[in-house]
N, C-alpha and C positions, 0 to 999 in steps of 0.2 A: 705329817703336818709339821714342817719346820717352823721353829720360832726363832725370833731374833736373838742375836748375841747379847748377853747381859752386860751390865754397865760397870762393874768395879772388880778389883782384884780379889782372889780367894782370901778368905778371912785367915788371919794369922794368930788370932786369939779370941777369947770370948770375955765379955764384960762380966764382972763379978756382980753387978747390980741385979737386983731380983726382978722386979715387975717391968713389963714393957713400957709402963708410963713413967719410969724412973728418969729424972732429969739430972744432968750434970751442966750447970751454967758455965759458960765461958766468960771471957772479959765482957762481952756485951750483954750477958745474961741469957743467951740463946742455947738451945739444946745442941749438945756435941753430936754430930751425925754418926761418928765412929761408935759411940756408946749405944745409942738405940738401935742402930743397924746390926751391930754384932750380937747384941742381947736379943733383938727380936728374931734374927736368923737362928739362934740357938734354940730359942723356945719353939719355933716352927719345926726345927729338926727333931726336938724331942716329941712334939705332937705326931710327926710322921712315924716315929720309932713306935709310939704307943698304939697308934691307930692301925698300923700294919705289923701286927704281932708275929714274931717269928714261929711261935708255937702253933700257929694255925696251918702250918705248911703240910702237915700229914705226910703222905708217901709221895708227894710230887716236889718239884722245885719252884712251883709257882709263886708262893709268897717269898721264897729266898730271891727270885728273880724281880719281884715287885720292889722288895727292899733295895736290891741292887740298883735298880733304875732310879730310886728317889733318894737314896742316902749316900750316894757316891760323889758328894760335892755339889757344885753349882752355886751361883751367886744369890739365888733366891730373890731375884729382882721383883717378880710378880707377887710373891708374898710380902715383900717389903712395901711395895705399892699398897697392897690391902691394909697393912699395919699403919702406913702413913695417912690413909684416907680415914681409917678408924679413929685416929687421933683428933679428927675434926669434931667428933661427938663424944670423946672420952669412953669409947666402947670398952666394955670389960675385957682384959687381956685374955682371959681363957676362951672367950667366944672368938675373938680375933685369931687366937692360934690355930684353932680348929678350921675355921674358914680359910685362912691362908694355907694350912695344910691340904685342904681339899683342892685349892687352886694349883698347888705344887703337884699333886697327883695328876690332875688333869694336864698340866704342863708336861709332866713326864710321859703320859700317855702319847701325847702329840709327837714328842722326840723319839719315842720307841718305834712307833709307827712310821715316822719320817725316815728313819735309818733303815727300814727294810729293803731287801733287794729291789721290791716292786716299786719302791719310792726313790730315795736317794742313794740306797745301796752303800751306806757309810759303815766303816769299821771301827771308827773311834768316836766317843762321846764323853766330854769332860775328861779327856785324857785317858779314858779306860775303853776296853773292848765294848762295842755295842752290844745290846742284850741279845740280839739274834746270833751274834758271833760266840758269845759266851754260853748261851743256854739253848741255842736252835731257834730256828725261824718260827716253828709252830708255838713254842713257849712264848716268844716275843709277841705274837699276835694276841695270845691269851692275856699277857701281861698288861698291854694296852687296854683290851677289853675290861679286865678286872679293875685296874686303876681308875678308868671312868666310872665304873659301878661304885667303887669305894668312895670316890669323891662325893657322889651324890648320896650315898649312905651316911657320909659324915655330915653332910649338911642337913639331911632329914632328921638326924639325931641330936642336933644342937639343943642345948637348954635355952630356948628362945620361943617366943609366941609363934604360933602357926603361920601368921601372915608373913613374918619375917623369913621363916625357913622357906616358904613357898617363893617368896621374891628372890631369895639367894640361889634356889635350885633353877628357877626360871632364867636367871641372869647367866648362870654358868652353862646351861644347856644351850642358851642362844649363842653364846660365844664359840662353841664347837659344832654348831649346826651347819646346814647347807648355806646359811646366811653368814656363817662365820668361818671358823678354821677349816672345816671339811670342804666347804665351797671354795674357800681360797686356795686350799691345796689342789683341788680339781682344776682350778683356773691356771695355777702355777704349772701343772703337768701339761695343760693344753697349749701352753705358750712356748714349750721347749723348741728351740730351732727357728722361732718365727721373729720377724721384726715388728716391734709394737711401739706404740706411743707411750710416753712416760706417765700419762694419766691412767693408762690401763694397768700398769705395773703398780702404781700407787694404790688404785682400787683394790688390786689383789692382795697387796701387803696389808691394807686396813682390815681385810677379811681373815688372811692366813695367820698372821701374828698380832695384828693390832686388836683384834676382837677379844683376845684373851687379856691383853693389857688393860683395854677398856673395862672389862668385867672385873678384873682385879681391883681397880680403883673403885668402881661402883659398889662392888661387894663390901669394901671396907666401910663405905658410908651407909649402905643399906642395913648393916648390922644395928644400926641406931636411928637412922633418920629415913622416914618413908619418903619415897618419890611420889609427891603430890604437888599441887598448885603452889602450896606454901614454899616449897623448896625447889621450885623449877629452876630458879637462878643458880643455886648451888650445883645442881646436877649438869646444867648447861656448861658451867665453868670446868667441872670435872670431866665431861666429855671432850671439851676442847683441849684440855690438858692431855688427856689420854691420847687423843688423835694425833697430836704433834709429837708427844713423847714416844708413842708406839712406832711412828713412822720413822723417827730419829734412830731408835734402836735397830731397825731393820736396815736403814742406810748404812749404819756403822757395820752392821754385819756383812753387808755387800762388800764394803771397802775392805774390811779385814780379810775376807775370803779371797780377794785378788792380791793382798799385800802382806798378810801376816804368816807366821810359821805355824806349825802344829802346836808347839808349846803355848803359844799365845791363845790360839783358837780352842785347843782342847779337842779338836777334831781335824779331819784332813782338809788343808787348804786348796783352793783352785778348783773346787767341786762345781762351782756355777759355770765357769768358762768351759771346763771339760765336758759338762752336760749340755752345753749351748743354751743355758738359761738366761734370758734377758733379766737384767736387774737395774735398780736405779744407778748403781755405779757404772754399769757398761753402757747405759744409754746417755747419761749426763756426763760421763768421764770422771775420773777419780778426783781431780781438782774441784770441779764444781760440786760434786757429791759431798766432798770434805767441807766445802764452804756452806752447803745446805743444812748440814747438822746443827751448827749453832743457831741459825735461824729458827729451826724448829724447836729447839730447846727454849730459845728466848720467847716464842709464842706460847709454849707450855707455861713458862713463868708468868707471862702476863695474864694468862688465863685464870690462875689462882691467886695473883696478887691481890685482888679486891677481897678475898676471904680473910686477909690479915694474918695475924700469928698463929691462928688454928691450922693454917696450911703450911706451916713452916717445914714440916718433915717432907712434904711433897716437893717443896722447893729445894730442900737439901739433896734429894735424889737427882734432881736436875744438875746441881752443882757436881755431884759425883760422876755423872755421865759426861759432863764437860771435861773434867779431869782425866777420865778414861780415854776419851777421844784424843786429847792432847798427847797422852802418853803412848798410845798404841797406833794412832793414825794421824801423826803430825802433819802440818802442812808441807807440800813438796817444795 
């Protein structure tokens, strides 16, 4: 179940600040995105290393392969979306860290399974050999299965009221269900070699990669804010943000697959065309797809603008996405 390309360059350092909520005001008094993103990503990395303990491996390579699939870099986009949404309600950092780690486990599960020979049959991921190349196909299948289980174990073990844990488990399960990533991947496979309309591709992407983006944002908020009538406007805004941003990520991924090199992608370029997979970029054309992304990011920004300063971190993620697009997929 392939997910979209992430939005910013690999981290070059880690903030010395301690808590996720630490603020470093700039000239305008706003949060510096480099500070909280680097610090938040470090905290999620630490949570993953703690939750996937190496000593649990026993006589097999399963845990080593699980750690390989989750701790070999990555931009942590979905984790950062969770942290940014959690900032809306000042959710405790320790809770957000584990929720974001569970999301990253699930994301890694989708990547490991997507790379399998029966799916995209890719040999590179994040610049490293894919799990089935390094550990074997059987272990890779088990890695995906185990990461999914550990994601739900993490959420069910949170230091939080039962209703919040249930809401988080339900949200993540729905994101990878037949109505989410699994169904989207099935649709993607069914479209290979076919001529389809753009709206069908968009619908597929909203399931395949967009559902986990949506869950990442909603789970950050669900840690502290119940989804009820009193907060309907908030979740409506977050869903609109997620829908536009998630599709933007996928369109960028389509563009880069057709134009970027292996160093930029961290995986094999040109896979979509070689596999005869219809994409937004192949249907719209590269120029139109490149122009479509800023419109999607603008819509996402407008969705959360009424939330005011509380949504500043969500807005900063959009700014970083714009910068990534300009750097790696400039206008022709």
